[in-house]
N, C-alpha and C positions, 0 to 999 in steps of 0.2 A: 602543351603537355598532354600526353596520352596515357591511357591505362596500359600497363605493361612496361613502361619506360623504366620503372624502378623494380622490375620483377626479380632481378638477381639479388640474392642476400649476401651482403658484404660483411667483413669483419666488424666494421663500424655499426652495422645494423644489429649484430648480436650484442655488441657493447651497449647500444641504445636500449635494447630490450631488457638487458639485465639491470641497467640503471633505472628504467621505468618501473620494473617490478620492485626493486629495492626501495625506491622513494615511496611508492604506494604502500608497501608493507610497513615501512617506518611510520608513516602518518596514521594508518588505520589499524595497526596491530592491536591497539587497546580495545577494539570492539569485542575481542574474545573474552573480556571480563565484564561485559555489560549484560543487563537484564532485558527481558522483554519489555516493550513499551505498552502503556495502558491503552493506546489508541490502536484498535484493530488486531494487534497480535493475539489477543485472547480469542476473538471471534474466528480468525482464520488459521490460527496455529494451536496454541496450547489448550484451548477449550473446544477445539473442533473435534467432535466425537468420531468423525469419519476418517481422520488421518492419524489419530494419536496412537494407533497400534502399528504404524508403519505401513509397509507394502503388503496389503492383504487383498484378496479377491474382491471383497465387498467395497473396500476403500477405492480400489482402482475403478470399479464400476461406477461408484459415486463421482469420482473425479471427472469421468468422461460424460456423466449425465447431468450433474448439477449445473444449472445455467443454460442447458441445452434442452433437456426433456422436462425439467421442472425447476421451479425456483427453490432456493435454499438460503436460509439466513447466514450460512457459512460460506457462500459463494456469491459475490456481488455481480459476477458475470462469468461466462464460460472461460475457464483458464486451466484445462486439465494438465498441461505441462508444468505449470507452476505448482499445482497440488501434488503431482507425482514427485516433484523435486522436494517438497516439504516432507512427504511420506518417506522418501529416501533418507533425509536427514534424521527423522525420528527412528527409522530402522537402524541407522548406524550409531546415533548419538543420544537417542531418547529425546527428552524435552530439556536438554542442556542448552540454555539460551546462548552461551558463549560459542558453542559449536555452530549453531544456526547463523550467528553473526559472521563467523569466520568463513562459512560457505558463501555468504554475500560478498565478503572481501575477496575470496578466490575468484568469483565470477567477475568482480570489478577489475581485478588484475588481468584476467584473460581478455576482457573487453578492451582494456587499455592497449594490450599488445596487438590485438586484432586491429584496433584503430590505427596504430602506428603502421602496421603492415598495409592497411588499406590506403592511407594517405601517401605512404612511401610509393605504393604502386601507381597511384594517381599522378604523382608529381615527379618522382625520380630523385628527390632531394631528401637527405637524411636529417639535416639540422632542423628544417622547418617542420618536417613530419614528427620529429621527436618533440618539438615544442607543442604542437597540436595535441599529441597524446599525453604529454606531461600536464598541460593545463587541464585537460579533461580528467585525468586521474586525480589531480590535487585540488581542483576548484572547490571552494567552500560550499557551493550549491550542491555538490555531489556527496557531501557528508551525510545528508539525510537518507538517500537511497542505500548507502552502504551500511549505515548504523541502525537502520530500521528493518527488522526481519520481514515485515509485511511487504516491503518494497522489493522482495525477491522477484516479483513479476517484472519490475523495471530492469533488473539485472539480466533476467532471461530474455526479455524482449530485446535488450541491447545486444546480447550474444547472437541471437538469430538474425538481427538486423545487420550486424557486421558480416556474418557468414553469408547472408543472402547477397549483399553487394559484392563481396569477393567472388561468389559463384557467378554473379552476373558479369563481372569483368572477365572471368574465365570463359564464359559462354561467348562474350563479345570478341575474344581473340580468335576463336574457331567455333562458330555456332554448330550445335548438334542437338538432337532431341534429348539425348541423355543429359547433357549439361543444362538444358533448359528445365528438364524435369527436376534436377537438383535445386535450381532456383525456386521452383514452385514448392518443393518439399520443405525447404528451409523457411520460406515465407509463411507456409501454413503453421509450422512449429512456432514461429514468432507470434502469429495471431492467436495460437492456442496458449501462449504465455500471457499476452496482454493485447487486447484488440486495437490498441492505439497504433499498432503497426500498419494500419490501413493506409497511412500516408506514404508508405515505401514506394509504390509504383510511380508516384508523382516525383519523388526524389530521384528515382532511376531515370526519369525523363530529363531532369536537371543534369544528371551525369552524362546523359546522351549528348547534351550541349557542351558541357565541359566536365571532364577532360576528354571524353570519347570523340567529340567533334562530329557526331552523326547528324545533328540538326543545327539550323541557323535561325536567328531571330528576325532577320529582315523580311519584309513582306514578299520579296521575290522568291524566297525559299521556304514559304510556309508549307509547301507540299512535302518538304523534307521531314515534317513531323508525322505524316500519315503512317509511314511504315513502322517507326518506333512505337507509336500509339497502338497500331494494330497488333504488334508483337506482344503487347502487354494486356491484351483483352482477357486472357485467363487470369491474370493477376487482378484485374478490375472486377471480374466475376467473383473472385474470392473475397474482395472487399465488400461487395454487395451482400454476400452470404454472412460475413462476419458482422456487418452492420445490422442485418435483420435479426440475427441470433442475439446480439447484445441488447438491442432495444426491446425485443419481444420477451426475453426471459430475465432481463436485469432487474434486480431488487431496487435499483436507483434509476428510475425512468424519468425523474424530474430533471430536465436538461437546463432549467434555469432561464428559459425564454420568457421575456416580457414583451413590451412593445419593441418595434424595430429600432427606435432611437435608443432605448435602454440597452438592448442587446449590443448594438453597434458601439455604444459608449463603453460598455463593459469590455468588449473585445479590444478596443483601442487602448484602454487603460491597462488591461492585462498585458498586452504586448509591451507597453511602456514600462511596466513594473519589471517584467522579466529582463528586458533589455538593460534597464538600470542596474539590476542585481548582477548581471553578468560582469559589469565593469566596476560596480561598487557593492560587493556582497555584504552589506551591513545595514541594519541589523537583520539577522536571520532567526526564524522561529519555527517550531514544529507545526504550528497552525496559525493562520492569519484570518481573523474573523472578518466577514464582509461587513462594511459599514451599514448601520441600520438605516441611515438616510441616503444610501447610495454613495457613489464616488463623486468627489468634487468636480464640478464642471471644468474648472481650470486644469485639473489633472488630465481629464479626458481630451480637452482641446490640445494641450501641450503634447500629449502622446500621439494624437492624430497628426499633428504638424510634423513631429520628428519622424514618424513612420513614413509619411508622405515624402518628405525631403530625402530620406535615405533611399526609398524605392526609386525616386526620380533620378538620384545620382547613380544608383546601380545600373539602371536602364541606359543612362547616357554613356556610362563607361563600359557597357557590356561587350563591345567589340575589342577595346584595348585591354580590358581586364575581365575576361569571362568568368574567372573564379569568383569575382564579387557577386555576379548574378547567381551562380550556383550556391554559394555560401549563404547569401542573404535569404534567398527564397527557400533554401533548405530549412533555415530557422523559422521562417514565416509559415511554411506549409506544415511542418511537424508540430507546431503549437496549435494548429486549428482544432484538433479534438479536445484540447484542454481549455482553450479560451472561448470557443464557440459552443461546445457541447457539454459544458460542465458548469455546475452552479457554484464553484469555488473560483475566486479571482486568481489566486496564485498558491503554489506550493513548490518548495525548492526542487523536489524530485522531478517535476514536470520538465525541467530543462536538461535532463540527463542526456538525451540524444539530440534535441534541437540545438544545444550549444555548439555541437560539432560544426555546424554550418558557419556560425560566426567565427569560430576559431580558424577554419580554413580561409575565410575571407580575410581575417586579420593577418594570418601567417604570410600571405602573398600580397595583400593590399598595402600593408604598412611599408614593407621594403620598396614597393613601387613608388611610394610618395617620398620616402626619405633617402632613396638612392641605393638601397642594398639592405641585406639582412644584418642586424646588429646582434651578435652573440651576447653582448653584455646586457642589452635590454631584454632579450629572451630569457637569460638566466635570472635577471632580477624579477621578472613577472612569475617565473616558476618558484623562486624562493619566497615571494610574497604569498602565493597560493599555499605553499607548504606551511608557512607559519600561521596563516589565518585559519586553515583547516585544522591544524593541530589545536588551536585555541577553540574553534567551534566544536570540535569533537568532544571537548571536555564537558560541554553542557549535556551530552548524551550519557554521562556516566550512570545516572539513575533517573527515575521518573520525577523525583522532587527537583533536582537541578534543572532537568529539561523543561518542566512546566513552569517553574518559578522564573526561569529565563524568559519564557514566552510571555508571562504576565508582565515582566519588566520592560520588554521591548515592544509590546503591542498594547492596545487599549480595548477595554470591554471584551476581553477574551474569556467568555463564559466556559468554553471547553477546557482551557488551561486551568481555570479555578476548579472545575469539576474533577479533573484528573489529579491535580495536586492534592485535593481533598481525599481522593481515594488512596493516594500514596501515603498520606498522613495516617489514614485509618489503618492501613496494613501495618504501620509501625506502632499502633496503639495510641496515637496522638489524637484522641477523639475530639477534644474541644477545638483543636485547630482544623480538623476535618469538617466539623459542623459549620465553622465559620466560613470555610471555602465553599461549601454547598450552598449556604445562604447567599453569598456574594454571587455565585453562578445564577441563582434564581432571581436576584435583583437585576442582573444584566439581561437574562432571558426568562421572563416570568412563565413561559409556556414550555419549558424544557422538562419533559417527563423523566429523563435520567436524573436530573438534579433533585426533583421531587422525590423520586424513589430512593436515591442515596441518602437524602436528608432524613426521610421518614424511617428507613431501615436502620440507620445509625441510631436514631432515637429509640427504636425498638430494642436494639442490642444493649443500650445503656439503661434499659428499664423505664424510660420516659414514655410510657404507653399513651397517656392522655395527649401529650404534645405530639406524638407520632400520628395518632388518629386525626388530630386537628390539621396536621400538615397534609395528610392524605385527603381529607375532606376539602381543603382548599384546592388541592390538585384536581380533584374530580369536578369542582366548579368550573375550572378552566378546561380540563380534558376529561369530560364525563364518560368517554368510551375507551379510554386507554386501558388495555388488558393488564399490563404490568402493574399499573397503579392500583387497579381493582384487586389484583392478586395480593399485593403488598398490604393493602387495607385489610384484606381477609386475615393475613398473618397477625397484624396488630390486634384485630378484634378477637381472634382466637386466644391470644395471650391475655386479653382482658376478660376472657370467659364469656364473651358475647358470641356464642357459637352459631346461633341461628342467623345473626347478621353477617357473620363471616361466610357462612354457606351461600348466602345471597350474593355476596361480592364474588365468590368463586364462580358461581353460575353465570353471572354477568361477564366475568372475564372469559369464560369458555365460549360465550356467545360471540365475543369479538375475536378470540384466538382459539379455535377448536384444537383439541389434541395437544394442548400444551402440557408436557410432562411435569413441569414445576407446579402447575395448578393442581394436578392429580395428586402429587406428593403432599401438598399442603392440605388438600381435602382429607387425605388419609390421616394426617396428624389431628385434624379436627374430629374425625370419626372416632379416633382412639379416645379423645376426651369425652365423646358421647357414649363410650362403651361399646361401639359397634366394631369389634375387633376383626371379624371375618371380612367385613366390607373394607376395612382399612387395608388388610392384606391384599385384597383384589386391586385396590387403587395403587398401592406401591408396585405391584406386578405390572399394572398397566403403564405406570410411569416408566418402568424399566424396559417395557416392550417398545415404547416410543423413543427412549434414549438409554440404550444399554450401558453407557458409561456415566450414568448419573450417580455420583458417589453418595449424595445425601439420601437418595431413595434406597440404595443398597444398605446403607447404615440403618435407616428407619425400619426396613423390612427385617434386617438381621436382629435388631433389638426386639422386635415384636415376636419373631420366631423363637428367640431365646426364651422369652417369657412363656411361650406356649410349650416349651420343652422340645422343640425341633432343633436339637443342638447341631447336628451335622449341617443342615441347611443354613442355620444361623451363622455358623463359622464361615461357610462359603461366601455369604453375602457381606459379612463384616470384613473378610479378607479382600474381597473385591473393592469394597469402599476404601480401604486403606491403600490398596494398590493405586487407586485413582487419586486419592488425597491423603497422603501420609500424616497430615496434621489434624485429621478428623478425630478429636479426642474421645467423643462418646463411643465410636467404633473401636478404638484402641483399648479403652478401659473394659468394654464388654467382651472383647475377644480374649484379653488376658484373663478375665474372670472365668470364662468358659473353659479355657485351656487349663487353668488351675483346678477347676472342678473335675475335669476329665482325669487329671493326674491323680487326684485324691481317690477317684473311683477305682482306678487301676492299681 
């Protein structure tokens, strides 16, 4: 089989494309009615002050700089193409979560069609190419990247991955500098979407073996590798640049390395987990906690044995079935950044592109063993994926169903308890929220987020003494956590212990200088101390640091209204409501000012 054999587009190909698009849309259309997810969607999308105004000059500059020239809490690594995509969504649809989800779906449909075209071009067969693309489109593991707005980076990475390989085949047919430049350009766009694309040059080498037939595996032809490798030196240089940028500027530089034995065990077990979920995708969850005592030795050994046997078999059959070699090592190589350079054992979205290798191996490997392609078996697997994905997507309807499902199918899932508590709190189910936060702390006693959420909820319900007790317990465990110190200051302010509150704020700023939330809270404390002018300066400083800080706009507007600066007060109150329409103090104050102005006129 060679690239270009399936270059012509037949009537059957068009029918296959229409059917693929229809099946994908039927399964995933419900995402248009889903909300943002409490994990990461807030930080990277709807509470990200740099993108919430859409495509602006400042926003575009930030997208290209964050993670490259400076670290940002709203960018875990350099991904300007992803952020520009989100800005475009906001420019067109605002912060409507359904529209953001539908854009993910649109990209998934495009990726599915590109995959069909890619495999069709590799093999020249429509039926098996359709099967590979259909399983990719409908596999339950791909529910997460489609239904989670934050996974836009996976969608875009997949888009440029497919386009780069298609451009590479185009270059392979008739090499030219212009065609190779297109390969480089698309590869860079993929890295600017998600740096996990660094594995692509290695996959291109696999494709040089099969289907292109440019290199051979036997020792007598090792020199055949030299020219293909040399041709990819520019791609490898881009890999080095991406790797340096990601490690140097990333907010998450803990790669999870322990001892060599621990790391190797985690890697083997992770491959085993992903391989198992490919063939038996149950149960699936939005988050899988890493076992506190590590992974069982039996699981690690079993995974290592299975991986070794599959690799041995693939190498033994490499001459007779070269597609097995390309497909299996596509899967292995593409998972390297996830299993070796990540402190999470597994996540469903990690298989989005790696699974393609296994699907290619299965599409041509199984017919080789059973004596031909079975349309009935292919249709049955597609139907099963269709049904299971429809079922799995139901858990993503809202945050409560999503995280309650995660609690049900995993154990000791502190993050799921924490987030389902937050979802309960948003619905006003305070007692249930408090229970979930307490469970999260029992599972992970040093979790600052659970401490803060528990304490802040107690403050909101007026249980100030209990809240202060929670924060004091937290500070015994995490004495330098800036957020806990800030929240402790809020509780002390409401208790009237203003001097103690100011000490907490000062300690918080020592750990996290220029935090606008701390300056806003200091301003509130200064008002209680009667230091009005200083409070105004603090609110202005908070807004200078974070112009889209709704609460600071509200507090400043309320203070200016008391001082008689009506026009400025109205401007800040309107800004607060534009950012948070549910901010009741701002709405009430604005309505009062507008009534007073009408009476004057």
